[in-house]
C-alpha positions in Angstrom: 107.7 92.2 116.6 104.3 92.9 115.0 103.7 92.5 111.3 102.9 96.2 111.1 106.3 97.1 112.4 107.9 94.7 109.8 106.0 96.3 107.0 107.0 99.8 108.2 110.7 98.8 108.4 110.5 97.2 104.9 108.8 100.3 103.5 111.4 102.7 105.1 114.3 100.5 103.8 112.9 100.2 100.3 112.0 103.8 100.0 115.5 104.9 101.1 117.1 102.5 98.8 115.0 103.7 95.9 115.9 107.3 96.6 119.6 106.3 96.2 118.8 104.3 93.0 116.6 106.3 90.6 116.6 103.4 88.2 115.0 101.2 90.8 112.5 103.9 91.6 111.6 104.2 87.9 111.2 100.4 87.7 108.9 100.1 90.8 106.8 103.2 90.5 103.2 102.7 89.2 103.1 103.9 85.6 99.8 102.7 83.9 101.3 102.8 80.4 104.3 100.7 81.4 102.0 98.2 83.1 99.8 97.7 80.1 102.4 98.0 77.4 105.0 95.7 79.0 102.8 93.6 81.2 104.6 95.0 84.3 101.8 94.2 86.6 104.1 93.8 89.6 104.1 97.7 89.8 100.6 97.5 91.3 102.3 96.1 94.4 105.9 97.4 94.4 104.7 101.0 94.1 103.1 100.6 97.5 106.4 100.1 99.3 108.2 103.2 97.9 107.5 106.9 98.6 108.1 110.2 97.0 110.0 111.9 99.9 110.6 111.8 103.6 107.3 113.7 104.4 105.3 111.3 102.3 106.9 108.3 104.0 106.5 109.7 107.5 102.8 110.5 107.1 102.0 107.1 105.7 104.1 105.2 108.2 102.6 107.0 111.2 99.1 106.3 109.9 100.0 102.7 109.2 101.4 102.3 112.7 98.4 103.6 114.5 95.7 101.9 112.5 97.7 98.9 111.3 98.6 97.9 114.9 94.9 98.3 116.0 93.7 96.1 113.1 96.4 93.6 113.5 95.5 93.1 117.2 91.8 92.9 116.4 92.0 90.4 113.6 94.5 88.3 115.5 92.3 88.3 118.6 89.2 87.5 116.6 90.4 85.0 114.0 93.5 83.6 115.7 96.3 82.6 113.4 94.2 83.4 110.4 94.1 87.0 111.5 97.6 87.5 110.2 96.6 86.3 106.8 93.5 88.5 106.7 95.5 91.5 107.9 98.2 91.0 105.2 95.5 90.5 102.6 93.6 93.6 103.6 96.8 95.8 103.4 98.3 94.3 100.2 95.0 93.9 98.3 94.2 97.5 99.4 97.3 98.7 97.6 96.5 96.8 94.4 92.8 97.4 94.2 93.1 101.1 95.0 95.3 101.5 91.9 92.9 99.8 89.4 90.8 103.0 88.8 94.1 104.9 88.4 95.2 102.4 85.9 92.0 102.8 83.9 92.0 106.6 84.1 95.7 107.1 83.1 96.4 104.0 80.9 97.2 106.3 77.9 99.2 108.9 79.9 102.9 107.9 79.8 103.8 110.8 82.1 101.7 109.7 85.0 103.4 108.0 88.0 102.0 107.1 91.4 103.6 105.6 94.5 103.1 105.1 98.2 101.2 102.9 100.6 98.1 105.2 100.8 95.7 102.7 99.3 96.7 100.0 101.8 96.7 102.5 104.7 93.2 103.8 103.7 91.9 100.2 103.6 93.2 99.7 107.2 91.9 103.0 108.4 88.4 102.5 107.0 88.2 98.9 108.2 89.0 100.3 111.7 86.3 103.0 111.3 83.7 100.4 110.4 84.5 98.5 113.6 84.9 101.5 115.9 83.1 104.5 114.3 83.0 106.5 117.5 86.8 106.1 118.2 88.4 109.5 117.6 90.7 109.9 114.7 93.2 112.8 114.8 94.6 114.8 111.9 98.2 115.9 112.6 97.6 115.1 116.3 95.5 118.3 116.7 92.0 118.0 115.1 90.3 114.9 116.6 86.8 113.8 115.6 84.8 110.5 115.7 86.0 108.1 113.0 82.7 108.1 111.1 82.8 111.9 110.8 86.4 111.9 109.8 85.7 109.1 107.3 82.8 111.0 105.6 84.9 114.2 105.3 87.9 112.1 104.0 85.9 110.4 101.3 84.1 113.5 100.2 87.4 115.4 99.9 89.1 112.5 98.1 86.1 112.2 95.6 86.1 116.0 95.0 89.9 116.2 94.4 90.0 113.1 92.2 87.4 114.8 89.9 89.6 117.9 89.7 92.5 115.9 88.3 95.1 118.2 89.6 98.2 118.1 91.8 100.5 115.2 92.5 98.4 113.3 95.1 96.6 110.2 93.9 93.2 110.9 95.5 91.7 107.9 93.7 93.9 105.6 95.7 92.7 107.1 98.9 89.1 106.9 97.9 89.1 103.4 96.5 91.4 102.1 99.2 88.9 103.3 101.7 86.0 101.7 99.9 87.9 98.4 99.6 88.6 98.4 103.4 84.9 98.8 104.1 83.9 96.1 101.7 86.6 93.7 102.9 85.7 94.0 106.5 81.9 93.8 105.8 82.5 90.6 103.9 84.9 89.2 106.5 82.7 90.2 109.4 79.1 90.8 108.3 77.9 91.8 111.8 80.2 94.8 111.6 77.5 96.6 109.5 74.7 96.5 112.0 77.2 97.1 114.8 78.4 100.2 112.9 74.8 101.5 112.5 74.0 100.8 116.2 77.1 102.7 117.4 76.3 105.7 115.1 72.7 105.8 116.4 74.0 106.0 120.0 76.3 108.9 119.3 75.5 112.3 120.8 77.2 115.6 120.0 76.8 116.8 123.6 
């Protein structure tokens, strides 16, 4: 069983358990004020394994399955046994790092809560795009475009929505998770940058 599948099963189990136990959900959700006031820094990580509802869980887990499996196989094939460590670090650090801007923005807003694996999933997705920018990425299995185009639209949309400061979606986590995935992979595999540029340069619309 792959590590990606294990993470998915753990996320499903913990999300379901949290739905049945509101006190646990309240204890694990990312609340910046609770983090700073009571030093509950564990929330940076626990919030990434629980989700708001079934739709939120399914969307994140499907994305994690497709891009997580691809990154797990690549890292394992390239780095051997160390690949598992790098994969886990990419995903978990993506969850934590992506919430730092949220923490800074909402550290005085006691009513703000955030949860879900979006930061880690975005980190995996954009690490994948950096390695294979011409590989098509599909939205809802219908609209498929090369990864670098999808990535540009995704980041522009996340940036715009994060500035609007509306709705329940933590767009900052999407944006900064994506940036972390790019930086992590560029640091781990420096040649991925010129390879990315070469692949983009070879792309033709027709």
